[in-house]
C-alpha positions as a LaTeX table, in Angstrom:
\begin{tabular}{lrrr}
\hline
Residue & $x$ (\AA) & $y$ (\AA) & $z$ (\AA) \\
\hline
Met1 & 0.00 & 0.00 & 0.00 \\
Gln2 & 1.29 & 3.45 & $-0.96$ \\
Thr3 & 1.57 & 5.86 & 1.97 \\
Val4 & 1.42 & 9.62 & 2.54 \\
Thr5 & 3.63 & 11.28 & 5.14 \\
Ala6 & 2.91 & 14.48 & 7.01 \\
His7 & 4.59 & 15.80 & 10.16 \\
Gly8 & 5.84 & 12.38 & 11.21 \\
Ala9 & 2.65 & 10.48 & 10.39 \\
Thr10 & 2.71 & 7.73 & 7.79 \\
Ile11 & $-0.81$ & 7.19 & 6.48 \\
Pro12 & $-2.00$ & 4.54 & 4.01 \\
Ala13 & $-2.96$ & 6.47 & 0.89 \\
Leu14 & $-6.21$ & 4.58 & 0.48 \\
Gly15 & $-8.58$ & 4.33 & 3.40 \\
Phe16 & $-11.86$ & 2.51 & 3.94 \\
Gly17 & $-14.66$ & 4.78 & 5.16 \\
Val18 & $-17.86$ & 3.63 & 6.87 \\
Phe19 & $-20.06$ & 6.72 & 6.44 \\
Arg20 & $-23.78$ & 5.86 & 6.18 \\
Met21 & $-23.16$ & 2.18 & 6.89 \\
Ser22 & $-25.25$ & 0.17 & 9.34 \\
Asp23 & $-23.65$ & $-1.98$ & 12.01 \\
Ala24 & $-24.56$ & $-5.08$ & 10.04 \\
Glu25 & $-22.98$ & $-3.70$ & 6.87 \\
Val26 & $-19.80$ & $-2.74$ & 8.72 \\
Glu27 & $-19.45$ & $-6.16$ & 10.34 \\
Arg28 & $-20.07$ & $-7.86$ & 7.00 \\
Val29 & $-17.67$ & $-5.82$ & 4.85 \\
Ile30 & $-14.71$ & $-5.23$ & 7.19 \\
Pro31 & $-13.40$ & $-8.81$ & 6.93 \\
Ala32 & $-13.38$ & $-8.46$ & 3.13 \\
Ala33 & $-11.62$ & $-5.10$ & 3.41 \\
Leu34 & $-8.92$ & $-6.58$ & 5.62 \\
Glu35 & $-8.50$ & $-9.57$ & 3.31 \\
Ala36 & $-8.11$ & $-7.23$ & 0.33 \\
Gly37 & $-5.34$ & $-5.33$ & 2.11 \\
Phe38 & $-7.03$ & $-2.31$ & 3.69 \\
Arg39 & $-5.48$ & $-1.21$ & 6.98 \\
His40 & $-6.67$ & 2.42 & 7.16 \\
Phe41 & $-10.22$ & 2.78 & 8.49 \\
Asp42 & $-12.16$ & 6.02 & 8.89 \\
Thr43 & $-15.23$ & 6.52 & 11.06 \\
Ala44 & $-16.80$ & 9.28 & 13.21 \\
Gln45 & $-18.88$ & 9.71 & 16.32 \\
Ile46 & $-21.88$ & 10.89 & 14.29 \\
Tyr47 & $-21.77$ & 7.80 & 12.05 \\
Gln48 & $-22.89$ & 5.75 & 15.07 \\
Asn49 & $-20.90$ & 2.74 & 13.92 \\
Glu50 & $-17.63$ & 3.08 & 15.83 \\
Ala51 & $-18.62$ & 0.09 & 17.99 \\
Ala52 & $-19.39$ & $-2.05$ & 14.95 \\
Leu53 & $-16.03$ & $-1.18$ & 13.42 \\
Gly54 & $-14.23$ & $-1.92$ & 16.67 \\
Lys55 & $-16.02$ & $-5.25$ & 17.00 \\
Ala56 & $-15.27$ & $-6.25$ & 13.41 \\
Leu57 & $-11.58$ & $-5.40$ & 13.71 \\
Gln58 & $-11.30$ & $-7.17$ & 17.06 \\
Thr59 & $-13.08$ & $-10.26$ & 15.73 \\
Ala60 & $-10.78$ & $-10.36$ & 12.71 \\
Gly61 & $-7.80$ & $-10.54$ & 15.05 \\
Val62 & $-5.62$ & $-8.11$ & 13.10 \\
Arg63 & $-2.78$ & $-6.61$ & 15.12 \\
Arg64 & $-3.47$ & $-3.09$ & 16.34 \\
Asp65 & $-0.07$ & $-1.84$ & 15.15 \\
Glu66 & $-0.99$ & $-2.84$ & 11.60 \\
Leu67 & $-4.00$ & $-0.53$ & 11.59 \\
Phe68 & $-4.45$ & 3.20 & 11.07 \\
Leu69 & $-7.67$ & 4.26 & 12.78 \\
Thr70 & $-9.31$ & 7.66 & 12.32 \\
Thr71 & $-12.37$ & 9.01 & 14.06 \\
Lys72 & $-13.90$ & 12.48 & 14.34 \\
Val73 & $-15.36$ & 14.48 & 17.22 \\
Trp74 & $-18.89$ & 15.72 & 16.55 \\
Val75 & $-19.74$ & 19.40 & 16.99 \\
Asp76 & $-22.13$ & 18.80 & 19.90 \\
Asn77 & $-19.09$ & 17.66 & 21.89 \\
Tyr78 & $-17.10$ & 20.89 & 21.38 \\
Ser79 & $-17.19$ & 21.85 & 25.05 \\
Ala80 & $-14.88$ & 21.39 & 28.02 \\
Gly81 & $-17.39$ & 19.09 & 29.65 \\
Arg82 & $-17.93$ & 16.83 & 26.66 \\
Phe83 & $-14.90$ & 16.77 & 24.34 \\
Ala84 & $-12.55$ & 14.46 & 26.26 \\
Ala85 & $-15.42$ & 12.31 & 27.52 \\
Ser86 & $-16.69$ & 11.80 & 23.98 \\
Val87 & $-13.22$ & 10.71 & 22.87 \\
Asp88 & $-13.12$ & 8.21 & 25.74 \\
Glu89 & $-16.45$ & 6.84 & 24.52 \\
Ser90 & $-15.08$ & 6.53 & 20.99 \\
Leu91 & $-12.02$ & 4.66 & 22.22 \\
Glu92 & $-14.18$ & 2.27 & 24.20 \\
Lys93 & $-16.37$ & 1.59 & 21.18 \\
Leu94 & $-13.34$ & 1.09 & 18.92 \\
Gln95 & $-11.79$ & $-1.23$ & 21.54 \\
Thr96 & $-8.49$ & 0.64 & 21.63 \\
Asp97 & $-6.75$ & 2.98 & 24.06 \\
Gln98 & $-5.57$ & 5.33 & 21.31 \\
Val99 & $-6.60$ & 6.22 & 17.77 \\
Asp100 & $-4.02$ & 7.09 & 15.17 \\
Leu101 & $-5.78$ & 10.26 & 14.01 \\
Leu102 & $-8.47$ & 12.36 & 15.67 \\
Leu103 & $-10.24$ & 15.05 & 13.66 \\
Leu104 & $-12.58$ & 17.93 & 14.36 \\
His105 & $-15.52$ & 16.91 & 12.15 \\
Trp106 & $-16.91$ & 20.34 & 11.12 \\
Pro107 & $-15.94$ & 23.87 & 12.14 \\
Ala108 & $-19.60$ & 24.79 & 12.77 \\
Asp109 & $-20.40$ & 28.31 & 14.00 \\
Gln110 & $-20.79$ & 28.05 & 17.79 \\
Val111 & $-17.27$ & 27.45 & 19.14 \\
Ser112 & $-14.13$ & 29.32 & 18.07 \\
Ile113 & $-11.47$ & 27.50 & 16.07 \\
Ala114 & $-8.94$ & 28.30 & 18.79 \\
Ala115 & $-11.10$ & 26.66 & 21.47 \\
Gln116 & $-11.64$ & 23.60 & 19.30 \\
Ile117 & $-7.90$ & 23.26 & 18.72 \\
Asp118 & $-7.16$ & 23.64 & 22.43 \\
Met119 & $-9.49$ & 20.75 & 23.24 \\
Leu120 & $-8.00$ & 18.65 & 20.45 \\
Asn121 & $-4.48$ & 19.28 & 21.76 \\
Ala122 & $-5.55$ & 18.35 & 25.29 \\
Val123 & $-6.71$ & 14.87 & 24.29 \\
Lys124 & $-3.52$ & 14.37 & 22.28 \\
Glu125 & $-1.44$ & 15.36 & 25.30 \\
Ala126 & $-3.46$ & 12.82 & 27.30 \\
Gly127 & $-2.33$ & 10.11 & 24.89 \\
Lys128 & $-5.73$ & 9.39 & 23.39 \\
Thr129 & $-4.55$ & 9.98 & 19.81 \\
Lys130 & $-1.19$ & 9.84 & 18.07 \\
Phe131 & $-1.99$ & 12.62 & 15.63 \\
Ile132 & $-4.60$ & 15.34 & 15.19 \\
Gly133 & $-6.25$ & 16.98 & 12.22 \\
Val134 & $-9.25$ & 18.89 & 11.00 \\
Ser135 & $-12.07$ & 18.33 & 8.55 \\
Asn136 & $-14.17$ & 20.62 & 6.37 \\
Gln137 & $-12.19$ & 23.75 & 7.21 \\
Asn138 & $-11.68$ & 26.53 & 4.69 \\
Ile139 & $-8.24$ & 27.98 & 4.07 \\
Ala140 & $-8.45$ & 30.70 & 6.72 \\
Gln141 & $-9.65$ & 28.25 & 9.37 \\
Met142 & $-6.97$ & 25.78 & 8.39 \\
Lys143 & $-4.26$ & 28.41 & 8.72 \\
Glu144 & $-5.65$ & 29.50 & 12.10 \\
Ser145 & $-5.64$ & 25.89 & 13.29 \\
Val146 & $-2.03$ & 25.39 & 12.23 \\
Ala147 & $-0.91$ & 28.65 & 13.86 \\
His148 & $-2.74$ & 27.98 & 17.13 \\
Ser149 & $-2.02$ & 24.29 & 17.60 \\
Ala150 & 0.83 & 23.11 & 19.80 \\
Ala151 & 0.91 & 19.81 & 17.90 \\
Pro152 & 1.14 & 19.57 & 14.10 \\
Ile153 & $-2.11$ & 19.44 & 12.17 \\
Ile154 & $-1.66$ & 16.35 & 10.00 \\
Thr155 & $-4.52$ & 16.70 & 7.52 \\
Asn156 & $-7.66$ & 18.50 & 6.46 \\
Gln157 & $-10.30$ & 15.99 & 5.36 \\
Val158 & $-12.50$ & 17.61 & 2.74 \\
Glu159 & $-14.84$ & 16.82 & $-0.12$ \\
Leu160 & $-12.59$ & 16.27 & $-3.13$ \\
His161 & $-13.29$ & 14.59 & $-6.47$ \\
Pro162 & $-12.86$ & 15.39 & $-10.19$ \\
Tyr163 & $-15.70$ & 17.92 & $-10.10$ \\
Leu164 & $-14.26$ & 19.68 & $-7.02$ \\
Pro165 & $-10.44$ & 19.46 & $-7.11$ \\
Gln166 & $-9.90$ & 22.09 & $-4.35$ \\
His167 & $-6.67$ & 23.42 & $-5.88$ \\
Gln168 & $-6.37$ & 26.50 & $-3.65$ \\
Leu169 & $-6.99$ & 24.60 & $-0.43$ \\
Val170 & $-4.59$ & 21.83 & $-1.47$ \\
Ala171 & $-1.84$ & 24.36 & $-2.14$ \\
Ala172 & $-2.40$ & 26.01 & 1.25 \\
Ala173 & $-2.39$ & 22.65 & 3.03 \\
His174 & 0.84 & 21.61 & 1.37 \\
Asp175 & 2.43 & 24.95 & 2.29 \\
Ser176 & 1.78 & 23.99 & 5.92 \\
Gly177 & 3.16 & 20.48 & 5.49 \\
Met178 & $-0.32$ & 18.97 & 5.76 \\
Ala179 & $-1.79$ & 16.11 & 3.78 \\
Val180 & $-5.22$ & 16.40 & 2.20 \\
Thr181 & $-7.71$ & 13.60 & 2.74 \\
Ala182 & $-10.47$ & 13.27 & 0.16 \\
Tyr183 & $-13.96$ & 12.16 & 1.12 \\
Tyr184 & $-16.98$ & 11.82 & $-1.17$ \\
Ser185 & $-14.44$ & 10.74 & $-3.78$ \\
Met186 & $-17.17$ & 9.14 & $-5.90$ \\
Ala187 & $-19.22$ & 12.38 & $-5.86$ \\
Asp188 & $-22.27$ & 10.53 & $-4.58$ \\
Gly189 & $-22.20$ & 8.04 & $-7.44$ \\
Ala190 & $-21.42$ & 10.45 & $-10.29$ \\
Val191 & $-17.81$ & 9.29 & $-10.78$ \\
Pro192 & $-18.60$ & 5.63 & $-11.58$ \\
Gln193 & $-21.19$ & 6.76 & $-14.14$ \\
Asp194 & $-19.05$ & 9.42 & $-15.81$ \\
Ala195 & $-18.59$ & 8.65 & $-19.51$ \\
Thr196 & $-15.22$ & 10.42 & $-19.70$ \\
Leu197 & $-13.86$ & 8.44 & $-16.77$ \\
Gln198 & $-15.29$ & 5.23 & $-18.19$ \\
Lys199 & $-13.49$ & 5.90 & $-21.48$ \\
Ile200 & $-10.19$ & 6.51 & $-19.69$ \\
Gly201 & $-10.77$ & 3.40 & $-17.61$ \\
Ala202 & $-11.21$ & 1.24 & $-20.70$ \\
Lys203 & $-7.71$ & 2.26 & $-21.78$ \\
Tyr204 & $-6.22$ & 0.80 & $-18.58$ \\
Gly205 & $-8.65$ & $-2.05$ & $-18.04$ \\
Lys206 & $-10.08$ & $-0.24$ & $-15.01$ \\
Thr207 & $-13.48$ & 1.04 & $-13.93$ \\
Ala208 & $-14.36$ & 4.73 & $-13.74$ \\
Ala209 & $-14.38$ & 4.42 & $-9.95$ \\
Gln210 & $-10.82$ & 3.09 & $-9.99$ \\
Ile211 & $-9.78$ & 5.96 & $-12.26$ \\
Gly212 & $-11.28$ & 8.45 & $-9.81$ \\
Leu213 & $-9.42$ & 6.94 & $-6.87$ \\
Arg214 & $-6.17$ & 6.65 & $-8.82$ \\
Trp215 & $-6.47$ & 10.33 & $-9.82$ \\
Leu216 & $-6.60$ & 11.24 & $-6.13$ \\
Val217 & $-3.68$ & 9.17 & $-4.88$ \\
Gln218 & $-1.55$ & 10.05 & $-7.90$ \\
Gln219 & $-1.75$ & 13.69 & $-6.79$ \\
Gly220 & $-0.47$ & 12.70 & $-3.35$ \\
His221 & $-3.84$ & 12.83 & $-1.60$ \\
Ile222 & $-5.22$ & 10.33 & 0.89 \\
Ala223 & $-8.41$ & 8.93 & $-0.61$ \\
Leu224 & $-11.30$ & 7.38 & 1.29 \\
Ser225 & $-13.16$ & 4.64 & $-0.52$ \\
Lys226 & $-16.40$ & 3.03 & 0.55 \\
Thr227 & $-18.61$ & 0.10 & $-0.29$ \\
Ala228 & $-21.06$ & $-1.97$ & 1.72 \\
Asn229 & $-20.70$ & $-4.80$ & $-0.79$ \\
Pro230 & $-17.85$ & $-7.21$ & 0.07 \\
Ala231 & $-17.62$ & $-8.21$ & $-3.60$ \\
Arg232 & $-16.64$ & $-4.65$ & $-4.56$ \\
Val233 & $-13.85$ & $-4.20$ & $-2.01$ \\
Ala234 & $-11.11$ & $-5.76$ & $-4.15$ \\
Glu235 & $-11.98$ & $-3.37$ & $-7.00$ \\
Asn236 & $-11.52$ & $-0.33$ & $-4.77$ \\
Ile237 & $-8.02$ & $-1.26$ & $-3.67$ \\
Ala238 & $-6.75$ & $-2.32$ & $-7.14$ \\
Ile239 & $-5.45$ & 1.12 & $-8.05$ \\
Phe240 & $-1.73$ & 0.77 & $-7.39$ \\
Asp241 & $-0.81$ & $-1.33$ & $-10.42$ \\
Phe242 & $-1.06$ & 1.42 & $-13.03$ \\
Val243 & $-0.22$ & 5.10 & $-13.53$ \\
Leu244 & $-2.44$ & 7.60 & $-15.31$ \\
Glu245 & $-0.70$ & 9.35 & $-18.17$ \\
Asp246 & $-0.33$ & 13.13 & $-17.95$ \\
Ser247 & $-2.79$ & 13.56 & $-20.81$ \\
Asp248 & $-5.43$ & 11.58 & $-18.90$ \\
Met249 & $-4.77$ & 13.56 & $-15.72$ \\
Ala250 & $-5.39$ & 16.71 & $-17.75$ \\
Val251 & $-8.66$ & 15.37 & $-19.14$ \\
Ile252 & $-9.85$ & 14.51 & $-15.64$ \\
Ala253 & $-8.84$ & 17.98 & $-14.46$ \\
Ser254 & $-11.14$ & 19.44 & $-17.12$ \\
Leu255 & $-14.15$ & 17.89 & $-15.34$ \\
Ala256 & $-13.98$ & 20.49 & $-12.55$ \\
Arg257 & $-17.16$ & 22.55 & $-12.17$ \\
Thr258 & $-18.03$ & 25.71 & $-10.30$ \\
Asp259 & $-21.06$ & 23.90 & $-8.88$ \\
Gly260 & $-19.15$ & 20.72 & $-8.06$ \\
Arg261 & $-19.58$ & 20.90 & $-4.27$ \\
Leu262 & $-22.17$ & 18.47 & $-2.92$ \\
Val263 & $-21.75$ & 18.71 & 0.86 \\
Ser264 & $-22.37$ & 22.02 & 2.63 \\
Pro265 & $-24.74$ & 21.71 & 5.61 \\
Ala266 & $-25.97$ & 24.97 & 7.11 \\
Gly267 & $-24.61$ & 25.70 & 10.57 \\
Leu268 & $-21.76$ & 23.25 & 10.10 \\
Ala269 & $-19.99$ & 24.32 & 6.91 \\
Pro270 & $-17.79$ & 27.42 & 6.71 \\
Val271 & $-17.82$ & 30.03 & 3.99 \\
Trp272 & $-15.99$ & 28.10 & 1.28 \\
Asp273 & $-13.11$ & 29.57 & $-0.69$ \\
Ile274 & $-14.72$ & 28.42 & $-3.96$ \\
\hline
\end{tabular}
């Protein structure tokens, strides 16, 4: 598995996300993901499936030091009385005493970025996570987080796919030594159905979905893949045996749209840069 490094963290470039997956789906698909070679797993408090993921990983018997586990603190827990306690609950559900990466899930509009970062640093200092990061922050918030944090901010996890390449944010993240983690990489099902990506895929003997994931990791991003179907897991990870030609990368870049953003919930999302 290809890896991405940032501020001392070595992160598998392709992760397996469990957003919008039921406990039963998680417990059914995780063994297939492990068998296929996935070791990076991404969940969140609000997904309500941390316990199912922890159970599936524990049942599979994989060594903890072989895994890279990420979870995210939900905005309702951005308070001195709830933040650390919520992380303890996440650790209990995941059946581990420390996650590899802990993220602030959304910036929201009720608690200052500085206060959020202080709470995140406190749980890191307490040994509950190896590394910290943010998610869904705009460039200004990301820069504020980096400047205020005592510990390095490893990544900003954001919506990123061929229709929303996030060039400005990526450049700012890299200037700070951060990695960018891409979620919604299939653009809610649009990528697998895209005729241009299908045509490129035919050239390499790959699906459009594989082309979309390869496009992400070839730029140096961390990409989150997802499927509830165990039969599809092997397809998602089979993206490291080919390289997209520069001409194909350029064609994919041309798919960017001004209306490409799909995820922007009121009260949670910031004012985006584009």
